[in-house]
N, C-alpha and C positions, 0 to 999 in steps of 0.2 A: 541408555542413549546419550551420545556425547555431542551431537551437532546443535548446540544451543547458542553458539556465538557466530558473528559475522563481522567482517571488516579487518583491516590490518593496522590502522592507526586510530581510527574512530571505531572502537570495538564495542559492539552491542551484544549483550548477553541477556536472553529472555528467560523468565521463570514463571511458574504458576500453571494452574489447570482451570478449566471452565467452571467447575463447581467446587474448587478448593477455596482456601481462605482469601487468596489474592492473586492478582496478575501483576507482574512487575518487570523491571529492566535495570540492568547495570550498564552504564556507559563508561568505558575506560579509554582515556586518550582525548577527552574533550579539552580544548585549550583553556588555560587559566585566564580569567578576566572576562568571560562572556556574561553579560548582564541578562539574567533570566529569573523569572519568578514562577511560583506555582500557578499564578493566574495565566501566564503565557501558555503553559502546558494545558491548563484547564480549558482554555478556549478551543484548542485542537481536539481535546477529548469530547467536548460538548458537540462538536461538529460530526463526530463519528456516526451517530445514529440520527436519522431524520425524526423530528418531533411531530407528534399528533398526526400520524399517517397510518393508514391501513396497509400500506405497501410493505412495511417491515414488521418484525415479530412484536408481540405484546410484552416480551421481556424487556423492561426498561431499567437499566442499571444506572445508579447515580454516578458512578465512575469519578469519585472525588479523589483528586491527585494528592499524594502525600510524598514529598521529597524527603528522603531519609538521610542523605549524605551528599557531599560534593558541592554544596552551595553555601556560602557564608556572606552575610550582609549584601545579598542580591547578586553576587558574582560567583562564577564557578571557581573552585579552588585548585583544580588540576587533579584532585583525588577522585576515585571512582564515584560517579554520580548514580545514586540508587533512588529509584522512585517506584511507587506502586499504587494500585487502587484495590480496594477490598471488594470481594464479591458479596453482595448483600441480598440479592433477590433470586438466587438459584433454587429451582424446584427439582431436587434429585429423584423424587418418587417416580417421575415420569420415565425414568431409565431403569427401574428395578427389573422390569420384565424383559429388558433388552440386554441384560448382562452377558448372556450366552448366545444371543441371536443377532448377528451383525446386520446392520442396516445397509441395504444396497446403495452403492455410491459413496458411502462413508469410508473412513479408514479403520472401522471397527475390526474387521478380520485381519488385515495386515498388521495392525497394532497389537492384536491379540497374539499373533504368532511372534512378533518382535519381542514382546514383553513376557512371553510365556504365560499369558492369561492373567498376569498380576497387575496390569496397568489400571489407571483410574478411568473407568468406562463412563462415568456420569457426564452427560452432555458432550461426549467426545473427548473429555479430559484434556490432554496436552495437544490434541489434534483439532480442537474446536476453533472456529473463527473468532471466538472470544479472546484467544491468545494474541490476536493482532492488536489488542489494546497496548501491549508493550511496544509494538512498532510505532504506534501513534505518539506515545510518550517520547521515544527516542527521536522520532521525526520532528516533533515540536522543537527539540533542542537543536537538531541539525538545520532546520529551516531558519531558526533564529541566528545561527552561525553563518549560514549562507547569505542571509539578508544583508549582513554587514558588507559583503563583497558584491552586492548587487545581483545575486543569483536568485531567481524565483522559480518555484516548482508548482505547476498547476495541473491538477487532474480533474476530469469531468466525464460524464457518461455520454457516449456517442451511439450506443445501441442497447436495446432491451428486447430480447427475442428477435423478431423480424422487423421491429420498428427501429429505424435509424434516424440520426440527426439529419435535418433537411437542408441545411445550408452551412457554409463556412462562417465561423463565428470569430470575432476579434477577441484579443486578449482582454480588452476593456469589458466586453460583454460577458466573457467567461467569469471575470472577477465579480461582476455585478449580479449575474443571474444564477450561477450554478447552485447556490444554496437557497434559492427562492422557491424551489420545488422539491418534492420528496425523492425524485430520481436523480437529482444533481446534474441535470442536463441544461445547458445554456440556451438551447433552442426551445422556446416556450411552447410552441405548437407541438413539436415532437414529444416534449415532456408529458403533455396531456395524453397523447396516444400511448406513450409508454406506461403511464399509470393505469390506464384502462386495460392494457394488455396484461399487466401483473394481476390486477383484481379479477380479471376473467379467468386466468390460470388458477388463482387462489380459490375461486368459486368452484372449480372443477377438481379441487384437491391436488393440484399440480403446481409446478414452479417454472420459472424462466431464468435464463442466463443473460449475458450481454457483453458489451465491450467498453472498457474504460481507456481513454486516451490521456496521456500526460505529456506536458511540455516542460522542458528545462530551459529557461530563458537566461541569456547573458552568461552561459557557461563558456569559459575561456578555452581557446584551442590548446591542445597539448595534454589533456587529462587522460590517463589510461596507462597501464603497464603491460603491454603485450609480452609474451604470448598468452599466458594463462590468466593474467589479471587485467585483461582488456576491459575498457569501460562498459561496452555493451554486454560483455559476458558477465561482469559483476552485477549489472542492473538486471539482466535476465535471471541470474541465480537468485537475487533478492526477490524478484517477483514470483518465481516458482516456489518460493518458500511461503507465499501467501496462500492459505487454503482456498481452493476453488479456482485458482488460476491454472488454465490448461493450455494456454498459448501466448507467446510474446512475439511482437514484431517491431522493427524500427523503420521509420520513414515509409517508403513504398512497400516494404515488407514482402509478403508473398506475391503481391502484384508485380514486383520487379521481375519475377520469373517469366512473365508474359511480355516484357518490354524488350526492345532492341537496345543495344548499348548506347546508341545516339539519343534514345529517349530517357534512359535511366541515369546517364552521366550528369553530374551537377557541374555546369560550366562556371568557371571563376570570373568574378568581376571585381573591380576596384571602386569603392565608394568612400569618399572622404579619407583616403589613405588607409582604408580598412578593407581587407580581403574578405569577400563574401561569395556565395554561390547563387546562381540564377534560380535554381530550384533546390529542393532539399530532400531528394529521394533517399539519400543515405541516412536521414534522420539525425544529422548532427554528429555522426561517428564514422570515421574512416580508418580501417586498419586497427580497430580497437581503441582509437584515440579521438578525442573530441576535436571537431573541425572549427569550432567557433560559431557555427550555426546552431539554431535551437535544437536541443535533443528532443526527438519526437518518438514516443513509445506507446504502443497499444497492448493491452492485456485482455485476453478472452477469459471471461468468467463463466464457469459452468452453472447450470441451474442447481439450486439447493437440493440436496439429496433427501431431506426429511419431508416426505409428502404423505398425504392421507390415503392415497391409493394403495390397495393391498398388493404386496409384492412377495415373490418367493425368496426364501432364505434357508439357512441351516441352523438347527439347534446344536451348538457346539458341545454342549454337555451330554446330549443324547446321541449325537452324530446321526441325525435324521433330518430329512427335508421338512420344512414348515412354511408358514406364511407369516407376514408381518404387516402391521398397519401402524405407522408412527403417529403417536399422539403428542400433545403438548403445544408449546408456543414456538412456532417456527416461521422463518422468513419464506415468503413466496418468491422473493428475488433479493439477492444480497449485493447486487451491483451498486446500489446507493451507498452501502456500508464500505464497499471496496474502494470507493473514490478517495477518501482521506487516507486509507491504508497504503494504497499504491503511491499516492503523493508523498507520504512519509518515507516509504521504502526507498524511493528514488532519491529523496533528499539525503538519506543516510549514506547512500553510496557516493553521491556527489561530495558530501562533506568529507568522507574518508579519502577520496581521491584528491581533493583540494589540499588536504593536510599532507598526503603522501608526495604531492608535487611541490610542496613548499609554498603554495599560494596562500595558505592560512598558517600564521606563525603559532608556535606553542604557547606564547604569552601574548594576549591581546592588549597591548599597551595603547593608551590614548593616542600617542603620537603616530604609531604605525597605522591605526585605524583612520586617522585624519588623512594620512597619505593615500590610503586606499580609496577613501571617499573622493579625493581630488582626481584620482585615476578614473573613477566611475563617471564623474562629471565630464571629463575629457572625452570618454568613449561615447557618452550620450550626445 
């Protein structure tokens, strides 16, 4: 399999398996002079899994970051940045009985065909959600880079199962509340209902999916390389690489198919000599190029496939029908874990396009950063 890298200038290459020795990433093309520490990355990794909650799996990884190369005296050197976390709490015995019996909903069978039956089947191997640790590591670097230029990326849960967020939430409320509950939802009342729904499904030996929304704030107009490297196309590609993502929409998304043009069009306005739009049904992207309005993306997350209910499958060794009941430590809902992953993925794409557009220089010299900070203050 060769599809392990993404990006043109900020190139991210992932490696590792769920129950292997480690999960890691190599970033090629990160500008020289970015001030970053292992602590900066560790903060993002610690946010990946909600603590002390019955909503997520009992498998609690320490996920201690180890930066192997590309940083010297607190600054990126321009050399490939390699970082990894070691897998310390994998229990591979749970998967011995599943080696030749693909779990419904998982990539077991398609991966078995792709790899000729020789792939690492433990915990899903390369196809496990655990592989998203590498995206969170790279996303931490990308967010640190974007922050210098005033760009913020914020993801949060807006739906779990049939429970949806109940009200429009401000950016300030999202920042303050989204990590205050296990489902990463800034609507406190909706979060309580979401948690109850997950625990109810878990009690039935079942699982739930949901929807994560992400905002890209202060993204400048002009990012994107149509035709085939459009900004929204690259974001969609990144998100579909996240296990369990089954749908992606921008702005009004599928709802725009029900609108009239007069309803869907975003009319232009001039505010303080800045061009904005009255609405943002386009989700901040027009013709594959950022419009200067907030980038608004939503990702549909399917319910976890590892459930306790007995299901039909095939014994690939014997080539006969059988049944399967998945045991072990599994999530009843992975939407909360998807929040930081989707946030990281979109940050990676934005960082790549900022470099490609020449908005981020190859060397982050102090004088150039001061100039950018002055521009940010003027825009504010």
